[in-house]
C-alpha positions as CSV (number, residue, x, y, z in Angstrom):
1,X,-7.6,-34.0,10.1
2,X,-6.9,-32.2,6.8
3,X,-7.2,-28.4,6.7
4,X,-10.2,-27.1,4.8
5,X,-10.2,-24.1,2.5
6,X,-11.4,-20.8,3.8
7,X,-14.6,-19.4,2.3
8,X,-14.9,-16.1,0.5
9,X,-17.1,-14.5,3.1
10,X,-14.9,-15.5,6.0
11,X,-11.9,-14.2,4.1
12,X,-13.7,-10.8,3.5
13,X,-14.5,-10.6,7.3
14,X,-10.8,-11.0,8.1
15,X,-9.7,-8.5,5.5
16,X,-12.2,-5.9,6.9
17,X,-10.7,-6.5,10.4
18,X,-7.2,-6.1,9.0
19,X,-8.3,-2.7,7.6
20,X,-9.8,-1.5,10.8
21,X,-7.5,-3.0,13.4
22,X,-4.9,-0.6,14.6
23,X,-2.7,-3.3,16.2
24,X,-2.1,-5.9,13.5
25,X,-0.3,-8.1,15.9
26,X,-3.6,-9.0,17.5
27,X,-4.9,-10.4,14.3
28,X,-1.7,-11.8,12.9
29,X,-2.1,-15.4,13.9
30,X,-5.7,-15.6,12.6
31,X,-5.0,-13.8,9.4
32,X,-1.9,-15.8,8.7
33,X,-3.8,-19.1,9.1
34,X,-6.7,-17.9,7.0
35,X,-4.7,-16.5,4.2
36,X,-2.6,-19.6,4.0
37,X,-5.7,-21.6,3.1
38,X,-7.1,-19.3,0.3
39,X,-6.2,-19.6,-3.3
40,X,-5.3,-16.5,-5.3
41,X,-8.5,-16.4,-7.3
42,X,-10.7,-16.4,-4.2
43,X,-8.5,-13.7,-2.7
44,X,-8.9,-11.6,-5.9
45,X,-12.7,-12.0,-6.0
46,X,-12.9,-11.1,-2.3
47,X,-10.9,-8.0,-2.8
48,X,-13.1,-7.0,-5.8
49,X,-16.2,-7.4,-3.7
50,X,-14.7,-5.2,-1.0
51,X,-14.1,-2.5,-3.6
52,X,-17.8,-2.7,-4.5
53,X,-18.7,-2.4,-0.8
54,X,-16.8,0.9,-0.4
55,X,-13.2,0.1,0.0
56,X,-11.1,2.7,-1.9
57,X,-8.4,1.5,-4.2
58,X,-5.8,3.0,-1.9
59,X,-7.3,1.1,1.1
60,X,-7.2,-2.1,-0.9
61,X,-3.6,-1.6,-2.0
62,X,-2.6,-1.0,1.6
63,X,-4.5,-4.1,2.6
64,X,-2.8,-6.1,-0.1
65,X,0.6,-5.0,1.3
66,X,-0.5,-6.1,4.8
67,X,-1.7,-9.6,3.8
68,X,1.4,-10.1,1.6
69,X,3.5,-9.4,4.7
70,X,1.4,-11.8,6.8
71,X,1.6,-14.6,4.2
72,X,5.3,-14.4,3.6
73,X,6.6,-17.6,2.1
74,X,3.1,-19.3,2.3
75,X,2.0,-17.5,-0.9
76,X,1.5,-19.8,-3.9
77,X,4.6,-19.5,-6.0
78,X,4.6,-18.4,-9.6
79,X,2.5,-20.4,-12.0
80,X,3.9,-23.1,-14.2
81,X,3.4,-22.5,-17.9
82,X,4.9,-23.4,-21.3
83,X,7.8,-21.3,-22.6
84,X,5.6,-19.4,-25.1
85,X,2.7,-18.8,-22.7
86,X,2.0,-15.1,-21.9
87,X,2.6,-15.7,-18.2
88,X,5.9,-17.3,-18.9
89,X,6.9,-14.3,-21.0
90,X,5.9,-11.9,-18.2
91,X,7.6,-13.8,-15.5
92,X,10.9,-14.2,-17.5
93,X,10.8,-10.4,-18.0
94,X,10.3,-10.0,-14.3
95,X,13.5,-11.9,-13.6
96,X,15.5,-9.6,-15.8
97,X,13.9,-6.5,-14.2
98,X,14.6,-7.7,-10.7
99,X,18.3,-8.3,-11.6
100,X,18.4,-4.7,-13.0
101,X,16.9,-3.4,-9.7
102,X,19.6,-5.2,-7.8
103,X,22.2,-3.4,-10.0
104,X,20.4,-0.1,-9.6
105,X,20.6,-0.4,-5.9
106,X,24.3,-1.2,-6.1
107,X,25.0,1.7,-8.5
108,X,23.1,4.1,-6.3
109,X,25.0,3.1,-3.2
110,X,28.4,3.6,-5.0
111,X,27.3,7.0,-6.2
112,X,26.0,8.0,-2.8
113,X,29.4,7.2,-1.1
114,X,31.4,9.1,-3.8
115,X,32.8,12.6,-3.2
116,X,32.4,14.1,-6.6
117,X,31.4,13.4,-10.2
118,X,34.9,12.5,-11.1
119,X,34.7,9.3,-9.1
120,X,31.5,8.0,-10.7
121,X,31.9,8.3,-14.5
122,X,31.5,4.6,-15.1
123,X,28.5,4.5,-12.7
124,X,26.8,7.3,-14.6
125,X,27.1,5.1,-17.7
126,X,25.6,2.2,-15.8
127,X,22.8,4.5,-14.5
128,X,21.9,5.7,-17.9
129,X,21.7,2.1,-19.2
130,X,19.5,1.1,-16.2
131,X,17.3,4.1,-16.8
132,X,16.8,3.1,-20.4
133,X,16.0,-0.5,-19.5
134,X,13.4,0.6,-16.9
135,X,11.8,2.9,-19.5
136,X,11.7,-0.1,-21.9
137,X,9.5,-1.9,-19.4
138,X,6.6,0.2,-20.7
139,X,6.0,-2.6,-23.3
140,X,5.6,-5.1,-20.4
141,X,3.1,-2.9,-18.6
142,X,1.2,-2.2,-21.9
143,X,0.8,-5.9,-22.6
144,X,-0.7,-6.4,-19.2
145,X,-3.0,-3.4,-19.4
146,X,-4.3,-4.0,-22.9
147,X,-4.4,-7.8,-23.1
148,X,-4.2,-9.6,-19.7
149,X,-6.2,-7.2,-17.5
150,X,-9.2,-6.9,-19.9
151,X,-9.5,-10.7,-20.1
152,X,-9.6,-10.9,-16.2
153,X,-12.1,-8.1,-16.0
154,X,-14.5,-10.0,-18.3
155,X,-14.6,-12.6,-15.6
156,X,-15.4,-10.0,-12.9
157,X,-11.9,-9.8,-11.6
158,X,-11.2,-6.1,-11.7
159,X,-9.8,-5.2,-8.3
160,X,-6.2,-6.5,-8.8
161,X,-6.0,-5.0,-12.3
162,X,-7.1,-1.7,-10.9
163,X,-4.4,-1.8,-8.3
164,X,-1.7,-2.8,-10.8
165,X,-2.7,0.0,-13.2
166,X,-2.5,2.5,-10.4
167,X,1.0,1.2,-9.5
168,X,2.0,1.3,-13.2
169,X,1.1,5.0,-13.3
170,X,3.3,5.7,-10.3
171,X,6.1,3.7,-11.7
172,X,5.9,5.5,-15.0
173,X,6.3,8.8,-13.3
174,X,9.4,7.7,-11.3
175,X,11.0,6.0,-14.3
176,X,10.7,9.2,-16.3
177,X,12.1,11.1,-13.3
178,X,15.1,8.8,-13.1
179,X,15.8,9.3,-16.9
180,X,15.4,13.1,-16.5
181,X,17.8,13.1,-13.6
182,X,20.4,11.3,-15.6
183,X,20.1,13.9,-18.4
184,X,20.3,17.0,-16.3
185,X,22.9,15.9,-13.7
186,X,25.5,18.1,-15.4
187,X,23.8,21.2,-14.2
188,X,23.4,20.0,-10.6
189,X,25.5,20.2,-7.5
190,X,26.8,16.7,-6.7
191,X,25.2,16.6,-3.3
192,X,21.8,17.6,-4.8
193,X,22.2,15.0,-7.5
194,X,23.0,12.3,-4.9
195,X,20.0,13.2,-2.7
196,X,17.6,13.1,-5.6
197,X,19.0,9.9,-7.0
198,X,18.8,8.2,-3.6
199,X,15.1,9.2,-3.2
200,X,14.1,8.3,-6.8
201,X,16.1,5.1,-7.0
202,X,15.0,4.0,-3.5
203,X,11.3,4.4,-4.4
204,X,11.8,2.6,-7.7
205,X,13.6,-0.4,-6.3
206,X,11.2,-0.9,-3.4
207,X,8.0,-0.2,-5.3
208,X,8.9,-2.3,-8.4
209,X,10.1,-5.2,-6.4
210,X,6.8,-5.2,-4.4
211,X,4.8,-4.8,-7.6
212,X,6.5,-7.8,-9.2
213,X,5.9,-9.8,-6.1
214,X,2.2,-9.1,-6.2
215,X,1.9,-10.0,-9.8
216,X,4.0,-13.2,-9.6
217,X,2.2,-14.5,-6.5
218,X,-1.4,-13.2,-6.8
219,X,-2.2,-11.7,-10.2
220,X,-0.6,-14.4,-12.4
221,X,-1.8,-17.4,-10.4
222,X,-5.3,-15.9,-10.5
223,X,-5.0,-15.5,-14.2
224,X,-3.9,-19.1,-14.7
225,X,-6.9,-20.4,-12.6
226,X,-9.4,-18.1,-14.4
227,X,-8.6,-18.0,-18.2
228,X,-9.0,-20.9,-20.6
229,X,-6.8,-22.0,-23.5
230,X,-8.7,-20.0,-26.1
231,X,-8.4,-16.8,-24.0
232,X,-4.7,-17.4,-23.6
233,X,-4.3,-17.8,-27.4
234,X,-6.0,-14.4,-27.9
235,X,-3.8,-12.8,-25.2
236,X,-0.7,-14.2,-26.9
237,X,-1.8,-12.7,-30.3
238,X,-2.3,-9.4,-28.6
239,X,1.1,-9.6,-27.0
240,X,2.7,-10.2,-30.4
241,X,0.8,-7.3,-31.9
242,X,1.8,-4.9,-29.1
243,X,5.4,-5.9,-29.1
244,X,8.1,-6.8,-26.6
245,X,10.8,-5.3,-24.6
246,X,14.3,-5.1,-25.9
247,X,15.3,-7.5,-23.1
248,X,12.5,-10.0,-23.6
249,X,14.2,-13.5,-23.8
250,X,14.3,-15.0,-27.3
251,X,11.7,-17.8,-27.8
252,X,11.7,-20.5,-30.5
253,X,8.1,-20.1,-31.4
254,X,8.2,-16.4,-32.3
255,X,11.8,-15.4,-32.9
256,X,12.0,-12.5,-30.5
257,X,15.4,-10.8,-30.4
258,X,17.1,-10.1,-27.1
259,X,19.5,-7.2,-27.1
């Protein structure tokens, strides 16, 4: 017999139990089965209604982390879209950002195992370049916040955008902290610099990877299922007006320049 999709109310019941159950293992099998059946749009609407019922944004974000962990590879993979489509632009940028996070993790490890500044001059150059690229991602976040999120909110899907905005704010703070650390390292003891870099970089790598995973597997599929062609055309116009990252891949239909 074919498996049937889970209903929104049943999903909300399971999500409430996940929030209140101290031992997640007891619910893991049921939650994993239920979440495997639900599409991202239904999941987003269920989360939005839980917000309206009294869930805090922080509760919902923690819940989001839990059910992503339970879903694992069962999540719907990134949406398919044409090259010039806003979602295609965002996902291609995500790929570049993730590669940069891999490099940041590697650079941080090399610096952490060094004995003094003399051993890491090339890594400091790499760190500065990575910091500048991460600061450049502000354009990526701005396009989401000013073009994509408002379009979803018009359809009553405001929970996921709220969570993503909250995470954008956290990431902005840490990206600025990383850039500031690079600028002031000359006046710091090496061990102090290493400790601060490890904390800041570690947070950035883990949080931004997790953030990208949520957008690729929940927010973007929800957007593809919710918005129509006319809305996507308007979002694309807004994207062009806001501008792109220095690393946004070049596209034939708009002549963006990658640097």
